[in-house]
Structure formats: structure tokens, C-alpha cells
N, C-alpha and C positions, 0 to 999 in steps of 0.2 A: 644328722638325719640320715636316713639309710639311703646309701648311695645309689641304690640301687632304681630309687623312686626316678632319678633323674633320667634312666631309660625309658620312661613311660611316655607315649607321644600324645600330645590332643587328642580327646575324644571326635567321632567325626562331628558332633553336634555342636561341638566346641567349633572348630574348624568351617561349619557350615553357618555359625551367629559372625564369624569374622569376615568369613566370604560377604557377607549379604550386607554388613556396615556401608555405611552411606548410599546404598541405594533406595531411593523413591520408591515405591510400589505406584502402581497406577492407581487412583483413587477412583477410576471409573469401575475397579473392581470388589467384592469383597474377596478379603483374604483365604487362601484355600491351602491346607499345610497337606502335602504327600509325605514329606519326609522322614517324621518320625514313626513308625512300626509300636503304635499305642493304641489297642484295640477298642472304638467308638461306640460299638453295638451295646443294647441297653445291658447290665447286668443282671441276670436272671436273679427273678421274686426268691425263690427259694433258698439262693445264696443269701441273701438280706436278712431273710426270714430267720434263719438259721443261727446268721451272727447276731440278733438282734436279742433271740431265745437263749441266748450262750454267755450274756454276759456277766452269770456267775463266774466265770472263768478268768476273769478278770483277779480275782482275790486269791489266785493259788499261782506258784511257779511251776511255770511248765518244764516238761521233762524232754532233753534234747532226743531222744529215742521215741518219743513220741508216744501219743495213746493207742493202746492197743485195735481201739475202734478204728482210729484212723489207718493205720496200716492192713487191717483186715480188709480195711472197704477199697485200697488201693490193689492188694492182693486181688480182691474179686475184679476193678476195673483191670488190671492185667488181665487176666485169665479170659474175660469175656471180648477182650481187644486185641490180644494177640493168641490166645489159647499158649499161654507160658504158664506154667507154676514156680510160684516164687514167696519163700518161706518168710512170713510178714514180721518174725522174731529177730531175723539175722541177714534178711537180704532185701530189705525196704529201711528207707529213712527218709523222713521228711525234713524239707529245708524251707528256706524262705526263699522262695524262687530260682530258678535256673541259674539266674547272673549268681547269687551268692556260692552255689553247690561249684558252680565251673571254677570258680575264682579258688576256693576252701582245697577243692579235689586236690590242683596242681598244688599245694603247698602242703598236701599230705603224702602225694604221689613222689615228688620231685626230692630224690637225693643229691643236694649240691656238692656234696663231700667225694663223688665221684668225677672221674675227668670228663670235663664237656659234657654234663647233663642236657640235653636234647629234648624239647619239645615239638610236635611236626603239626602244622596247621593248615587248613585249607587255606586259599589265596585266591578271590576275596574271602574276608572273614567277618567273624565276631569279633569286635575288637578286646574282649574280655581274654579271650583265649592268649594273645598275646601279654598282654598286662597282668594275668598270674604267671603265664611260665616266667617272664623277666623277674617278678617279684620272688618267684620261688628258685633264683639263681640260676634258670636255666638259657640257652640260648635257644631260639628259635628258629624253627626250618620252614620257608612256605612252600609248599607247594601247589604247583601252578595247576587250572582248571582249564575243561576243554573247551573253549564255545561251540564245537561241532556236537557235543554233546550236551549241551545246554548248560554248560559249566559246571559238569561233574569234573571230581576231582581225580587228574591223573597222575597215580604212584608209581606208574614203572620208572619215572626217571630220577626215582630219589638212589641216591648214592649208598652201595654196601656198606660206606663208611659212617653217614647218616646215620641209617637205622641200625646200627651197634652201637649208637652212642644216645637212640632214643628209649626213653622212659616214659612219655606220655605222648599220646595223638588224640588231638579233637577232630571229631569229626561231626556234621550237622547235615543229618536229613528228616527230613526233606532240607535243602541248604538254604540260609539266608545268604547274595538277594535270588539269586536265580530260582531257588526251589528243586531244585531237582532230587530224587529220591535212590538211595543206592539200591543195588541190585545183591539177592542171593550170592552171584558167583563176584562180586566185590568184598563181601563181608567174608566169604572164605576165604579169598586172598587177604584181606587184613588177620584175620583169626592165622590163620599160616604164619604170617610176618612175625604177630604177638607171640606164637608158641617158638620161634625162632630164637626170636631177640628179647624178648621177655617184658617187652613194654605192656603198659597199661592201655584200653582203648575207653575213652570217655565221650559217648555218643549223647549228643545235643537233639533232641526230637520234640523241641518245644513247637514244632509248627504242623505237627503230626496228623490233628484233627480236623486241619483245613487244606480238603483235597478235592482235586478235579475230575479225577478217573472215576471210575465204577469200584477199582479195588483198591483199599486202604493201604497207606504206605507201608513198606517192610519195616518194622522195628528191630533194634538191635538185639534184645535179648529173643525175640522171634526168630530172627536170622540163627541164631547160636541154639537156638534149639531145635529148630529144622537140622541143622547141621550135628546135631545129637552132644551136643556142649551144654548140655544140661547144670551144668555146674557154672555156669557165665566166667570160666576163669580168667581173667584180667579183663572183666569187662564191667563195666559202670555204665549204664544209661539215666539219662536227667530229663523232667520234665515238668512244665508249670501248668498251671491252670489259667495263667495271663491269657491267652492264645483263646484256649478252649473255651473258656466260659467266659470270656471277658470280664476280669477281674484282675488287670493288673495292680491296682490299688491294693490287691489283698496279700501281694507277695506270697505267694503257695506253688508248691511242686514239690517235685522226692524225687531219688536217688535210687535205682535198682542195680542188683546183680552179684556179682563175685562177695561173696560171705567174707572171705579174707581180706577183702578192702574194706568193707564196710566197717568192721570191727573199727580199724584206725583211724576213720572216717569219723565215727562216732566220736574217739575219743578226741581228735583234733574240732571237732565244731563242740566239744562241753566245754574245752578250755577258752574257746573262740567266744562263747555266748552266744549261739546261733537258734535256741531252741525256739520254738515255734507256738506262739501263743494259744491257751486254750479256745478262745475265740475263734481264732481262726483254724485251728485244727477242726472246731464242729462243721463251719462256714465248706470248710475243705472237705470235710467229710460226705455232705450234702452234695458238693458238686459232682467231687468222682462216682457217687451210687446213681448221677441221673445222667440219661444220655439223650436224653429228649430235648432237651436246649441247646448241646450239640449240634445234633440233625439239623435244628432248624437254624442256627448258627452256620452252619456249613452251606445251605441251602440259599443264605440270605448272600455268602462269599460267592458262589455260584452264578447266582442271578447277577452280582454287581461284575464279575469279571464279563459275563456274557454281554452287558453291553458296551462296556467300557474298553476292550481287547480289538474288538474290531474299528473305533473309532480311531484309536493309536496305531493301530497296523496298517491301516490305509495310510499314514503319514511317514512311518518310521518302522523301523526294523525290532517288531516285539511279538512274543508269542503268551498264548497261557501257559504260567509252568505247571509242572506236574501238581504243586502245592504249595502253603504259605497265600500269604495275602501283598504280597510282592510283584510288581513289573519290573521287569531289567529288561531295558531299553538301549539300542542303539543309537545313540547321538550323531556316530561319524560324519554323517553328511551334511552336518549342523555346524557352525563354528570352526569348521576344520577339525572335530572331532574334539575340542575343548569342553570337556564335560562342566570344569568349573565355570568357563562363560557361557554355557548353556543355561547353568542355574541363575547365575547371576541377571541373567538379560531377560529371561523368563519372568522372573520376580518382579521386575522393572515395569514389564509390557504388560503382565497379564495378573500380577500378586498371587501368583501359584509357586511353592516353593517344594523343590525337588533335592533329591541329595546327588551330589556328582558320585558316579561309582568309584574313582579313584581313591576317594575317600575312605572307602570298605576296603583297600586291599595296600599291598606293599608292592615295590618295585623289586622284584628280586627277579634274579635268571636273566635280569635286562630288559624287563617289562614290567607294568601293573597293568594286569588283567584286568581291572576297572576303568583303565581310562576309556574314553570315549562314551561311555556308559552312566547311564542315569536309575538311579532306584526311586520308584513310587508306590508310598503305600496305601494303599486303597483299604483304609479303615474307617472311613468316615461313612455315612448314610451312601446309599447310590446316588441319590441325585446331587449331591456336592463331588463327590466321586467321577459322574457324567459331565458336570460341569466342567470339572477341571480337566479332564480329556478332550472337551470340546474347545477350550480356551489353548490347550498345549498343540493340538493341531491346526489352529489358527498361526498361532507362533510359530510353528514349523513352516508351513505354508508362506508365512510372509519373511520369514527368515531365507527362504529356497528364493524368494522373488531377489532378496538384497542384494546388493553390489557387494556386501562384505562379507556375504556366508560363501 
């Protein structure tokens, strides 16, 4: 067996399952899960129609590079959304969701024959970053986030010796779980470091189309173009349709950026067998070409968060994020900051599942930045999320009145 597999830690939802073993949820309440960030709004009909009208594609082997029509459609979306010019032949590659791309990119980029290859990850983080780095033979350096800046990642404390060994840096903007969006000055800082030390930046932007400000989140390619980096040197951006278009089961997204990176990435994926089905490609092109369903989807999230956030902010430290569909709440006032105990007791008392924040982070530099917090995925319809918020508020109020708290 590959000895690197032993370095992998249990996935957060496996840990959540083990945490909740033996808990009997209160049968007076129907179950509500805010645990997994799986979009549950309706899939747009235009995507379903594109799927069913393209079934003849099942008779053909797909190209790993993807059909020209899909890559051109993605090019058009990037131009409309970010005002960037990307060559569809050399700078765009369809992928089977951003998870697959994140993992495969690390296997492509990391050179394990170099001394102490290092991958930098945010903390808290999406656990695929860590697993991809470890299985590529790299060490992982976790960069702490700053609670005072909505858990934006603070790179200022990374030692020069770490930067010198870094081959890949994962960024997530808008962030998971706190929803922070990187600024142009932050991008400039990372680009300067990439130029100095030669590492690749992988920008995970799968939450980019769910936002609460008037201005859409800045993307990595957009930042590069605004800073005159039109070749997107050492930058790969990736996103997916899962959140944007409510099709997590479609497993469809794309990567775009530096052509010098796309070429070997295509080679890796060709051997890895990661070509996207022609049927999925047709549905994906229909999704990227249409913006009306995205505007409607964003409006639903805005209305939902406008109802849920005030209920919870009245009893706990939580605020509307910049973007994304999570609330990242401080529960240190309850259960002495034990987020796992909070999650377990919430399930028992009110039949609501929430993910402990410590499961989304690693103890690094003497502190787990997710400790004392919970992540709530507001992915269900509004009425269900409001009911969950009301139950959580009742739970916190009862906990505050209890001697054990």
C-alpha cells in the first residue's frame, strides 16, 4: 500500500458521524441538517433539458481537452464575469468538479524529488488541499486566519525558509467556511511572492457566484489582469457549477490560467482518465451560457440569509459573510467553547446537525482556529433554515440558563 495514505486524517463528515454515534435526537423535532455544503435549491430546467437532449454523446469516448464549444462558452463566461481574455485552446480545461481538479493539480505541480517540498494551505480549510499535498509527497504548512478580519488568511508570519520550499499555495476566495474575499492588494502580495520563489497559486473559487455585497467577488484571473499579468504566470483558477447552478451531482467545473501549467495538467489528466462525459459537457455549456438562473439563485440566498442571520446574531457571535452559503459562528459562550459538545448536544436536544469548526482546521502554531466555532450550511429552502435557526436560538438560550454552561 502507498505509505502516504497513512498520513490522511478522517474526513470532517466521518468525524461528525462518529461524534453523533449514540446520540438519540429529540423525536419531537423533524431532522434538519446544516452540516454538508450540498446545494439543495432546484436544478434549473435548462440544464436538465440539455442533458436529456444530448444522450447520443454516451456512444462516444470523450476528449480530456473537452469539446471546443464548451471551452469557448467558458471563455465567454470569463469575459462577461471578470473581463479577462483567456485562450480557450490553451488556457481552459474542463474538469469533473473542483475537488478532482484540486487533487490532480497537486499531483501535477509538486516535485517530490526536491528537498522538503511544501504546500501552503489556509487554516481553516477544505480538507482536499491537505490530502492532495500529502499524497503528492509534500509537507503541509498551515497559515492561520485572522478572526478580526473575517478569518482572512494572514500570510505575514510565514517564515522565509517556508516560502523558499513552497511549490504550491492553495487559496480559497470566497473562503470556506468564513466567506472572506481576497482584495487586490492581497493578490498583489501573493503574486510578488510567487515571482520571488516560483510557486504555483491554485485559486479555489467555487463560491464566487453567491455573494451579499453589490460588487461581485474579485477573482484570481481578474486580479492578475488588473495588475498587468495577462499571461497568468503560475496561476490556476478553478471553479465549478455545483454551487453556482445547483448541480453538485453533475461533477462539472473548469480550470483556467497559465498555459504552461495547463499543458502538463492536461497530460496528467489524460493518463488519469479524467475526461468529462459529452453529455455532461453539453449540460455544462448550457449552464455557463445562462446567467438568469444564477441571479435567481443568488437572490434566494440573499433572502434566506436576511431572515436567518438576525435570528442567530441575537444569541451568538455571527455575521453575514462576504460570500458563500455558510454561517461561521462563535459558540465559545456555550459549553465552554467546546464546539464538538455543542454539535452533539444540539442534535440531542433539537435534532439539528451543525459541523464543529475544529473539524475544518488543524492545530498549528499552538492553536486550532476553528475551535469554539460551528459551520452552518444554509443550503436548504428558506423555511427549513429559519426553523433550524429558531431551534438553535432556543438551544443557546436554554444552555445559557443551565448550570453546566
